[in-house]
N, C-alpha and C positions, 0 to 999 in steps of 0.2 A: 445650926454656925453662928456666929458673932456679923454681923454687917455695918456699914454706918454709908450714911448718903455722898460723904464725902468719897466713897470707893464709886458710886455710880458716875459723879462730876470727871472723875480719872476715867474712869473706862469708857462714857460718851464721849469725850474729848477726845480720844485715844482713838474709837474709834470712826469718827469722826474726820481725824486726818488721817487714818488707813484709808479710809475711803474716799474721801477727793483725789486722795494717790493713785489709788487702783482704777477712777477716770480715765488717768492717761496712763497709770501701768497696769493692766490688769494683775501680771503676776504678784506686784506688792497685795490688792485683795484674794488672789487665791491662796497665801502663805495669812492674812488675818484669818481666812473662813478656816483653814486647816487647825490653825492655832483656836478657834473659840469651838473647833468639833471635837477636837484631843482634849481641851484642857478645859473647856467649859469656863471661861471664866465670869463667866455672869452668873456663875449661881452663886459668888462669892458678896456680890452686892446686895445691894437693898431694895431700890425699885425697879433698876435694871434685870431682878431676874427675873417679871413677867413679858418684859419688851421683845419680839419677834428680831432679836439682833443678827440671828444666825440665816435667817430668812431675808433681812436687807442687804447685809453681806453675800450674801450668794449672788441674789437680783443685780449689787453693782455689778460685780466680779464678771457677772453673766454679760451685762452688758458694758463693760470696759471691752469684755472679751471677743465679742462680734463686730462691735467697731473699732478694735484696731487691726494692723494686718497680721495678727500673731492666725485670725482666724482661716486665711490663705493658706497655711501650713497644717491644716487638719487633715491628717492621716489613717485609714483604718489599716492595722497590723492586726495581726493573729489575737492575740490580749483584746484588742480594741476594739473589734469583730463580735471574739466570747463574750464581753460583757453586754455589748449589746443584744445580743441575741438574748442572753441570759435576764436585760430587761424588759425584752421584749416579752418574754415566757413568765416574767411575774405580771405582766399588764395582762396577757392572759388566765393566767391565774386568778386574778383579785375579779375576772367578769365572771366566771364562773365559781367564783366565791362559796362555803356555804355558808357564810353572815359576812354578807362582804359590810357592813358596816362595823362590825370589831375587826377586821384584817385590813381594814384601809389604813389608817393610821402608822399600818406595818412595811405597808403596803408604799406610800410616801416615805417613809421614813429612808427604805431601802433603794427607792428612787432616785431621791436626793444624794443620797452614799455614793450611788453610782455615776451620778452628776460630778460631784466631785470628784472621784475617781478618773474622768473621762477628762476632765480639767489636764488632772494630773500630769496623766502621761504627755497631753498637746505641749503643754506650756516648761514641763521642764527639759529643757536643750541645751542647759550647759553644766561645768562641774556648780558653777555661784548657785543657780538653785537646784540642781538638782540637793547639795549638800544643805540649802537650804531647810528644801523641806524634812530632809534627816534629823534635822536640824531641831525644827519643831515639834517633829514625833517624840523624839527622844526626850527635851527639857519637858513636855505638855504631861507624860506620863513621870518621866524622873525626877518630879518636883514634889510632887506626891509617894513617892517610891522613898526618897531621902526622907521625908515627912517620917513612913510609916516604919522605917528603921529606925529612926532615933523613938519613935512612940515603941517600939520591939523593946529596944533599950530599956527607956525609961517604966519600962511596967515589967521590965524582966520576961517580957514574954506573956505574962498573963494573958493578953487580950489579943483579940484577933485584929488586923490590918484594916480595916473597910479604903473602900475606893470613898471619889465624891458623891455626899447623899445626891438623889433622883438625877441619876445620869445611868449607863447602862455599863459601869465599870464601878457603882455602888456599892454590888456582892464580891464580898471577899476573894470568893474565887476568879469572878473574873477577871479582877484589880490584878489577882494574885499571877495569870498566866500574861495578862496586857503586859507586865513587868516583863515577866521571862520573855515576849516577845521578842522585848526592844534589847537586850542585852547584845545579841552580834551587832545591833545598829552604833552601840555605846564603844566596842571596839573598833568598829569599822570608822567613828569619827575620833577616835585617839590614833591610831595609825597615819591620816591622814592631816593631822594637828602637827606643826611645826616649833610651837612654842611649849617649854616644856612645863610649866607653869597648867594646861590647858593638856597636856596628857597628862600629868598626876590626877586634874579635879575629874575626869572623865574614868581615872580608874578607882578610885574614891565613890563617885557615880555610882560604878558596876558591882563595888563589893557592898554597900550600901543597897542598890535590886537586891540582889538573893538574900541578903538579911531581909528584907522589905517581906522577899518572898517567901521565908520560912515562917516571917511574922502572921502572912495570912492564916496560917491555919489548915492552907488548903492541898487536900492531897490531893488532886488535879494537877495545880499548879507547882507543887513537890515532883512530883511526875514529869512534869514540863521542865522542869530545872533540871532533873538526873537527868532528861532527854538532850538537853542540851550541853553539860559535861561530857555524856560520852559520844554523843555525833561533836562535837570541837573538838577535843582528845583524839579522836581516831583521826579527824583529818588534819592533825597537825605535827609540825616537822617535830617541834618540843615537847615529844609527850611526859616526859621527866618532870619538865619544870609546871607544864600546864596542870598535871596530877598533883602535887606539891604545891600548887599555890592553889586549886582549889581545895584539896584537902583541912590546907591552913586555915579557911574560910570556913567551910561548910563543918569542921568539925569542932569546933570552938561556939559555933553559933547554937546547933544542935544541943551540944552539951549546955549551954545556958539555958534551952527553953524549959520551961518544966513539965512534971510528969504526963500533963494529960495530952500536951501535942504528942510525945510521945507514942500516950495510948492512941492516938487518933491515928497519926503515921501507922503505927501496927498492924491496921483495919485495912489496910490497900490491899494487902494477899486471902481476908478474911470478907473481899464484896459480899456476899452471898449470904451472910449471916452480918449484914450491915440493913436498916430499914430503910434507910436513905436513900442507897444503892439502886433496893429494888422498884424503891419509888420513881428513880429515874427509868429502870426495865421496863417496868411496868407503860411507863409514858413512851419510850420506845418502839413498842410491842401495837400502842394504842397508833402514834402515828406511823406505822408499818398497816397497819389494817386501813386506816383511813386511803394510803397513798394505791394499797389495792382496789377499793373502790372508789380511788378518782385515779387512773394512773396515768394519764396524761398532764393535767392539770392541780393535782393534789385538791387538797379543802379551802387553801387561803392563809395564807403567814398566820400564822398563832390561831388558827379555829379549834387546834386540837386542845387548847385551855378550859374550849367551852363545855361543861359538866352534860349539857345538854346534844352536844356530838361526841364527844368521847361517848358516850352510853350508850349509844346507835351502834356504833361496833363490836364493844366490847364493857358491857353493863360491870363486871366484876372488877376490871382491872380498874374503873373508871372512880371508883370511891378510895383506890389506895391510890394512882399515879400523879404523882406530881410536873414541875416543871422539867420537858424532852430532858435540857442541860443538856446536847448536843445539837453542831451546827452542823451536820448533816440528817439525825431524822429533823430536823427544824423545819431543811429546806422541804426531807421527802414527804413530810407530812402536809406542809405548805405549798411545795408545788409539784410535787409528784414525784416519779422515776425523771421524767425527761428532765426537770428543771432541776432534780440534785447530778444527772450528767452531765448539762449546762455549767453548775456550779461547777464541779469538780474539773471539768476538764478548764476552764482559767487557771488552778492551781497549777495544771496540765502545762499549760503551754506558761506560766512562769516560770515552770521549770525548767522545760527544756528551753525558754530564750537564755536562762543565768545559763545554762550549760553551754550554748552557743557562745556566748560572751565569751568565756573560760576559754572554749578548746580557741580561741581567739587573740591568747592574751598577748603574742606575739606582735602581732598589728594596731594592740588600742593600748590606748594608757592604763598604767598601773591600777588608778583609783578604778576605772569600771571592773576588773576583772577581783578586784577586792570586793569591793557591791555584791557583787554579781554572787559571790562565794556567801559572805554573808548575809545576802536577800536571801537566798535561798534556808538557812541555818534558820532564820528567825520563821519563815512560813512553814518549816516541818515543826516548831516549835511549837509554832500556833494549830496547825491538825494537830495533833497529838491532846496538847491541850484543852480545843474547842470541839474532841468526842464526848467532851464532860462538861461542856458550858453552853448557855446560847446567845454563843457572842458573833453568830452572822450578819447583827451590825453594827460593829464594833468598826470606824471608821481606820481605826490603826493599822490592821493587816492589809486592808485596800490599798491605802498609801501606799504601801511593800511594795505588790504587786502593780500598783501604776508604778513603781518607779524602776520596777525591773522590765517593764513594757516601755519604760522610757531610755530604757540604758539600753534594750534591743536596737530601737529605734537610731541614738546617736552613734551604735556599731555599725548598725548597713548604711548611712550617711559617711561616717569616718572611709567604711570601706568603698563604698562607691565614691567618692572624693580621690580617697588614694588611686584607685585605680585610675581613673581619670587623669591623674597630674601625671601616675605616671607613663599614659599614654603619651599625653601631649608631652612629656621627658623625651618621651621618646623618638616623635615627630621633630621637637624644636634639635634634638643632640644630631640627628641625620642634616636639617638643613644647616647648622650650624659649620658641621664638617666641609660641609661645600662651600661655604659661604669663607670660611678657613682657606680650604684649598684654593679658591680662585683667588684671595686677596695675595695668598704665597705667589700663585705662577706669574700673576699681574702685577702685582706692587712691589714686590720686596728683590728690593738693590742685590745686586750680587758682591758677595763679599770680596773685597782684594785684601791682599797682605802685602805688608808693608815691610820695607828694611829695618824699617827700628822695632820692628816686635814681630815673634816669629810666628808660622805662619798656623793659623788653628782650620779646622775643621768645621763646618756650615750647614746640620742640617737639615736638609730640602722640606723636610713634616716636622710640625711639631709632635710632640712627648702626646 
């Protein structure tokens, strides 16, 4: 990738401005943290590439948060509590890791992600902040999705669309599933946009993202795309128009792709004959056996990649096994059955919370119920795609979980405040009635008819 020292100057200057703002306004630091985590702009710089900028941003943001009045509003809800328990279990898993030196960097990375998620939950307290985080995720991934779509058009689909080098999304499979995950978020933002040009721009990004997914040549991403189309169509009130729109976009794009793309997608139904897929199955078996050998804490994150450890549980499969390529088996082998249960419980709590927000749509703002719908769809897509990728440490889907948690907290606050307001209104209404009746009885003058005007009946009680 071409780099220029001028990029370093611009990037460092912008970060300095953001950090100065973050000291006074911690949420500005959180947005900068999210931007760096999702988009990794320092990867495109020259000397700044080796600087621990993300760590500096995280430290300043945490410092600003601790010394702000926002820390007093920290509350533990169901999702927050489960994330804390999961983080604690990962710590225990690291203490009993079969190879602590190998699993330590993955453990630290996961903990940093969970700290970031907890801050998102606590600091996304209103619609402006909430949507700012959604925009950060969408633009961070959407920028590369648009580039990937243009690359697909320019090369007639002959080459795979890859993610940003030296990041968790470098692999084409990971990148494709990340793009599929933001599709519902794009639709949410489009529904919230009031300006026509912005709605059209988001629609264009949505279409380009679908092209980019197809251009990755990833079977897992393509399955995630099909899952999105099916669930979105099923839950829509405009099934005919949705079906027509998806068909008009996907059919020409697929027809545009070369024959090798069609051949690769056709192997989805013949996975047992695919050497790559069977290598993943071998890795799944190894992770399962490691979990059986270490049922409580697992072997430690990513220790199943160590040939010596893998050979101890299955020497034959260890020779053929590749990366697990599954968020579920990665956590199972790394943190054991209990760790996997905690991990899945976070998803379960997010879905339950989103459903509760949807069920309370009459008492909440429409944008909250809309995101609850699209947030569930986004998580569902990730869980489908994550079954075939090692993306458990990707921050993007964790942000969606955090936003759902923040949404449930805002919903509870709205319900509590509306209930208190209603009770106050009832009390004030009764007192006001007493004051009105007393005023009418003591101070209201009697109505006297005059000769020049016809007599009128005057009510002694107000309407």
